[in-house]
C-alpha positions in Angstrom: -5.2 30.9 12.1 -7.7 32.7 11.0 -10.9 32.0 12.8 -12.1 30.5 9.9 -10.3 27.6 7.3 -12.2 27.6 3.9 -11.7 24.6 1.7 -11.3 23.6 -1.9 -12.7 20.0 -2.6 -11.7 19.1 -6.1 -13.2 15.7 -6.7 -16.7 14.6 -5.1 -16.5 10.8 -5.5 -16.4 7.7 -2.8 -13.9 10.4 -0.6 -14.9 13.7 -1.5 -18.4 13.7 -0.5 -16.9 11.2 2.8 -15.5 14.5 3.4 -18.6 16.5 2.6 -20.9 14.8 4.7 -18.3 15.2 8.2 -18.3 18.6 7.5 -22.0 19.0 7.4 -22.6 16.6 9.7 -19.9 17.6 12.4 -19.4 21.4 12.3 -19.9 22.0 15.7 -17.6 19.1 16.6 -15.0 20.3 14.1 -14.6 23.5 15.4 -14.5 22.7 19.2 -11.8 20.3 18.8 -9.4 22.7 16.3 -10.3 26.7 17.6 -11.2 27.1 14.2 -14.9 27.3 11.8 -13.8 25.1 9.1 -16.0 25.1 6.2 -16.2 24.2 2.0 -15.6 27.6 0.0 -15.8 25.4 -3.7 -15.8 22.4 -5.2 -15.0 20.9 -8.8 -16.0 17.7 -10.1 -16.2 16.3 -13.5 -20.3 16.6 -13.2 -22.3 19.2 -11.2 -25.7 18.3 -11.7 -24.6 13.9 -11.0 -26.8 12.9 -7.4 -24.1 12.3 -5.1 -26.3 11.8 -2.0 -25.7 15.7 -0.4 -26.5 19.1 -0.9 -24.1 20.9 -2.9 -26.0 24.1 -3.7 -24.5 26.5 -0.8 -21.0 25.6 -2.9 -19.2 27.8 -5.5 -18.3 25.2 -8.0 -15.7 24.9 -10.5 -15.5 23.1 -14.0 -11.5 23.1 -13.8 -9.2 22.1 -10.4 -6.9 24.3 -11.5 -8.9 27.4 -11.0 -10.1 26.0 -7.5 -6.7 25.4 -6.4 -5.9 29.3 -7.3 -8.9 31.0 -5.8 -8.9 33.6 -2.9 -11.3 32.3 -1.0 -9.8 28.7 -0.5 -7.2 28.3 1.9 -6.3 24.5 2.4 -6.8 22.4 -1.6 -7.8 19.2 -0.7 -6.9 16.5 -4.1 -8.9 14.3 -4.4 -9.2 13.3 -8.4 -6.9 10.6 -8.0 -3.9 9.9 -11.3 -0.4 9.9 -10.7 0.0 13.0 -12.8 -2.7 15.1 -15.2 -5.3 17.4 -14.0 -4.3 15.9 -10.0 -0.9 17.2 -10.2 -1.6 20.2 -12.1 -4.1 21.5 -9.3 -1.7 20.4 -6.6 1.1 22.5 -7.8 -1.0 25.3 -8.7 -2.3 25.7 -5.4 0.8 25.6 -3.8 2.3 28.1 -6.1 -0.7 30.4 -4.5 0.4 29.4 -1.3 -2.5 27.0 -0.3 -1.7 24.2 2.1 -2.5 20.8 0.1 -4.2 17.8 1.4 -4.4 14.8 -1.2 -5.2 11.3 -0.9 -3.1 10.5 -4.2 -0.4 7.6 -3.2 0.3 7.1 -7.1 0.9 10.9 -7.3 3.6 11.0 -4.3 5.1 7.7 -5.7 6.3 9.4 -7.8 6.7 13.0 -7.6 6.7 13.6 -4.0 10.5 14.5 -3.9 9.4 17.3 -5.8 6.0 18.5 -4.4 8.0 18.2 -1.2 10.4 20.7 -2.5 7.8 23.1 -3.4 5.6 23.2 -1.0 8.4 23.8 1.6 9.7 26.4 -0.5 6.3 28.2 -0.5 5.8 27.2 3.4 2.5 25.6 3.3 1.9 21.6 4.1 1.4 19.0 2.1 -0.4 16.2 3.9 -1.1 12.9 3.0 -2.4 10.7 5.7 -5.6 9.2 3.7 -3.0 8.0 0.8 -1.8 5.2 3.0 -3.5 2.5 4.5 -6.9 4.7 4.7 -8.0 5.2 8.5 -5.2 4.1 9.9 -3.1 7.0 11.3 0.2 5.8 10.0 1.8 8.8 8.4 1.3 10.5 11.9 2.6 7.5 13.9 5.4 8.0 11.7 6.6 11.3 11.5 5.4 12.1 15.1 4.8 9.8 17.5 7.5 7.3 16.5 10.2 10.3 15.2 12.7 9.5 17.8 12.6 6.1 16.7 15.5 4.5 14.4 13.0 2.4 12.3 14.6 -1.2 11.9 11.6 -2.2 9.4 8.0 -1.8 8.3 5.8 -4.4 6.5 2.4 -4.9 6.2 -1.1 -5.9 4.3 -1.7 -2.7 2.7 -4.3 -3.3 -0.6 -7.8 -4.3 1.2 -8.6 -6.1 -1.9 -6.0 -8.3 -2.1 -6.4 -8.8 1.4 -10.6 -9.7 0.1 -9.2 -12.2 -2.6 -7.3 -14.2 -0.8 -9.2 -14.5 2.2 -12.4 -15.0 0.2 -11.1 -17.9 -1.9 -9.5 -19.4 1.4 -13.3 -19.5 3.0 -15.1 -20.1 0.3 -13.5 -22.6 -1.8 -13.7 -20.6 -5.0 -10.7 -20.2 -7.6 -8.6 -16.9 -8.5 -10.4 -15.8 -11.5 -13.7 -16.2 -9.8 -13.0 -14.3 -6.7 -11.8 -11.8 -8.9 -15.1 -11.1 -11.1 -16.4 -11.0 -7.7 -14.5 -8.4 -6.3 -14.6 -6.4 -9.3 -18.2 -6.7 -9.3 -18.7 -5.1 -6.0 -16.9 -2.5 -7.1 -13.4 -3.2 -5.2 -10.9 -3.2 -7.7 -9.3 -0.2 -9.6 -10.4 0.8 -13.1 -6.8 -0.8 -14.4 -7.4 -4.2 -12.0 -3.4 -4.5 -12.4 -3.3 -1.5 -9.8 -4.7 -4.1 -7.2 -3.8 -7.2 -8.0 -0.6 -6.7 -10.0 0.4 -4.9 -6.4 1.7 -1.3 -7.8 -1.5 0.3 -5.5 0.1 -1.3 -2.2 4.0 -0.7 -3.0 2.8 3.2 -4.2 2.2 3.1 -0.7 5.0 0.9 1.0 7.6 3.8 -0.9 5.4 6.6 1.0 6.4 4.8 4.1 10.1 4.0 3.8 11.2 7.6 2.6 9.5 8.7 5.9 11.0 5.7 7.6 14.2 5.9 6.1 15.2 9.5 5.5 15.2 8.7 1.8 13.9 10.6 -1.1 10.8 8.4 -2.4 12.0 5.9 -5.2 9.0 3.8 -6.6 11.2 2.3 -9.5 13.7 0.6 -6.9 10.6 -1.3 -5.6 10.1 -5.0 -6.5 6.5 -6.1 -7.6 4.8 -9.6 -7.8 1.0 -9.8 -7.6 -1.3 -12.1 -6.4 -2.4 -13.5 -10.1 -0.5 -16.9 -9.8 -2.1 -17.9 -6.5 -4.0 -20.7 -6.1 -6.9 -22.2 -3.7 -4.4 -25.5 -4.0 -1.2 -23.1 -2.5 -3.8 -21.2 0.2 -4.9 -24.6 1.1 -1.4 -26.1 1.2 0.0 -23.3 2.7 -2.5 -23.5 5.6 -1.8 -27.6 5.8 1.6 -26.5 6.7 0.6 -23.5 9.4 1.1 -20.7 7.1 -1.6 -18.0 5.4 -0.8 -16.1 2.1 -0.2 -12.4 2.4 0.2 -9.6 -0.6 3.0 -8.2 1.9 5.5 -5.4 1.6 8.6 -5.3 3.3 10.8 -2.2 3.8 14.3 -2.6 5.4 17.6 -0.4 5.0 20.5 -3.1 4.5 24.1 -1.9 3.8 23.8 -2.7 0.1 20.7 -0.1 0.5 16.8 -0.2 1.0 15.3 -3.0 0.1 11.4 -2.5 -1.1 9.4 -5.5 -2.1 5.7 -6.0 -2.2 4.8 -9.5 -3.1 2.7 -12.7 -1.9 4.4 -14.2 0.9 3.5 -16.8 3.5 3.1 -15.7 7.1 2.7 -17.8 10.2 -0.8 -18.9 11.1 -1.0 -17.4 14.9 0.4 -13.9 13.6 -1.3 -11.1 14.1 -0.9 -10.4 10.1 -2.4 -14.2 9.7 -5.3 -13.5 10.9 -6.2 -10.0 8.8 -9.5 -10.9 6.7 -11.5 -9.1 4.4 -10.5 -5.6 3.3 -8.7 -4.9 6.5 -5.2 -3.2 6.2 -2.3 -3.5 9.2 1.1 -2.0 8.9 3.4 -3.7 11.3 6.9 -0.9 12.4 9.8 -2.4 14.2 11.8 0.7 16.0 14.9 0.0 18.2 13.2 2.3 21.2 9.4 1.1 20.9 10.1 -2.4 19.2 7.0 -3.5 17.3 3.7 -1.4 17.0 1.1 -2.5 15.0 -2.1 -0.7 13.7 -4.5 -2.4 12.0 -8.0 -0.9 10.3 -10.1 -0.2 7.2 -7.6 0.2 4.7 -10.4 2.1 2.1 -13.7 3.1 1.7 -15.6 6.7 2.6 -15.7 7.1 6.4 -12.3 5.6 7.1 -10.5 7.5 4.3 -12.6 10.8 4.5 -12.0 10.6 8.4 -7.9 10.8 7.3 -8.4 13.7 5.3 -10.0 15.5 7.8 -7.4 14.5 10.5 -4.8 16.4 8.0 -7.2 19.4 7.9 -8.2 19.7 11.5 -4.0 19.8 12.2 -3.5 22.3 9.5 -6.5 24.3 11.8 -4.6 24.1 14.5 -1.5 25.7 13.1 0.3 22.3 13.0 3.3 22.0 10.5 5.7 19.2 10.1 7.8 18.5 6.9 6.0 16.4 4.3 8.2 13.7 4.7 8.6 14.0 8.0 12.2 16.2 7.9 13.3 19.0 5.2 12.7 17.3 1.9 16.1 19.0 1.2 17.9 16.7 3.5 16.3 13.4 2.2 18.9 11.3 0.4 18.9 9.6 -3.2 19.1 6.0 -2.5 20.2 2.5 -4.1 17.8 -0.4 -4.7 18.9 -3.3 -3.1 18.0 -6.9 -4.2 16.5 -8.9 -0.5 20.0 -10.3 0.9 19.1 -12.1 4.6 18.4 -15.0 4.1 14.8 -16.5 4.9 13.1 -19.6 4.2 11.0 -20.1 1.3 8.6 -22.5 0.3 8.4 -23.5 -3.4 5.4 -25.3 -4.8 6.3 -27.1 -8.2 3.8 -29.1 -10.0 6.0 -32.1 -11.4 5.4 -34.8 -13.8 4.7 -38.0 -12.3 7.7 -40.1 -13.8 10.4 -42.1 -11.8 13.8 -39.5 -11.3 11.8 -36.4 -11.3 12.5 -35.5 -7.4 16.0 -36.6 -7.5 16.3 -34.4 -10.5 15.0 -31.2 -8.3 17.2 -32.0 -5.0 20.5 -32.3 -7.4 19.2 -28.2 -8.7 18.4 -27.2 -5.1 21.7 -28.5 -3.8 23.8 -27.3 -6.6 22.3 -23.7 -6.0 22.8 -24.1 -2.0 19.3 -24.6 -1.3 19.2 -26.9 1.3 15.6 -28.5 1.8 14.0 -28.6 5.2 10.8 -30.4 4.9 9.1 -31.6 1.7 5.1 -32.6 1.3 3.5 -34.4 -2.1 0.1 -34.0 -2.1 -2.9 -35.6 -4.2 -1.8 -36.2 -7.8 -3.8 -37.1 -11.3 -1.8 -39.5 -13.6 0.5 -36.8 -14.7 1.2 -33.8 -12.2 2.1 -34.4 -8.7 1.9 -31.4 -6.9 5.2 -31.0 -4.3 5.5 -28.0 -1.7 9.0 -27.8 -0.4 10.4 -25.9 2.6 14.1 -24.4 2.4 16.2 -23.5 5.0 17.0 -20.2 5.3 18.8 -18.9 2.0 19.2 -15.7 -0.3 16.6 -15.5 -2.6 18.9 -14.9 -5.5 19.9 -19.0 -5.1 16.2 -20.4 -5.2 15.6 -18.0 -8.2 19.1 -19.6 -9.6 17.7 -22.7 -8.3 14.4 -22.5 -10.4 15.9 -21.4 -13.5 17.6 -24.5 -13.3 14.5 -26.5 -12.7 12.5 -24.9 -15.4 15.5 -25.8 -17.9 14.5 -29.7 -17.1 11.2 -29.5 -18.2 9.6 -31.6 -15.3 7.2 -28.7 -14.2 3.8 -28.8 -15.7 3.2 -25.4 -14.7 5.2 -22.2 -13.8 7.1 -23.4 -10.3 6.0 -21.0 -7.2 8.8 -19.6 -4.6 7.1 -17.6 -1.8 9.1 -15.7 1.0 8.6 -17.3 4.6 8.5 -14.4 6.7 8.9 -14.1 10.2 7.0 -11.8 12.3 
């Protein structure tokens, strides 16, 4: 490794600015810890003259990120543009082709193109690192690829989208409806340009499938992930869940089964006493279960300038130290294509039904649940008006497909005043 490591930074948004601040403020610390002087050679962004609150006058400017990636004075290309394809993907491919190491925070690009990019990087004998792409400042990629590398991973789960966690916890603490908190989050700049990436579970699922690939030695399979967002969650659901000893979280879960790889991102109930239930605001948490280490819980800031820039620089520091690890923890050529599987393990479910308040309706519901093989553990009816009676039913452990079949039958009865909601209860 040369005495100086030269960076090219594409994208000067929140994360790019955070990276430059770290390099400008901690140059001596970085050199002492890496044994290498880390400098910025050139940068690229949409606008050269925008006021970003930092001095960039000493860095060469490129209008085109692909040109930046190919510069002779760049050893490591930092892709902080975003987007699953377009300029970001083209620049990363150009950097790899030019023999440059790459550090990226782009989970969408890797979730869709990670296998091909990993093959290209390893063929070119360069690093492709992405700690910042998953859970912000939490070192989950390093934990899986290094510290937990000797474990057979049993299960990964967690809260991986801070915006959704903010919305759900804010609804609960302020007693505000979803639409109000959604608009509040948008005004605060928490939502993506396409809000469905957040509230639809897509952003979090991008992160989950990257972790799955490392944990289970499989090719990234975003298409195989089951997604459900938080748009149906009401303040009443949150209150009723709390009364029954649970909290609602947008929860990712991945595990390998005999049927294939289960990957889901959906609203779920977790026990109110669990670490996941205690998670407030924009914080993320990832839980890893390994056969030797048992359960590990990692918690921290899932986004933001400082935490994400810290993760980017952690990857840069590893490159400066001469550390090289396969992109997904083992050679990309050895990653296996995997069959997507639906959740097969039996679990308890909480069902929210807003029923027409007429005699005999509950008996019809019980009959359809029984016909589908779903047994009721407990049930609670909450205060209701003249036309609608909200009911929460907790089932005994059963298969998700059985509950879905019961829901289809219940919908056909036309005895509900709004779409029913099914929330899996996750044992953590």
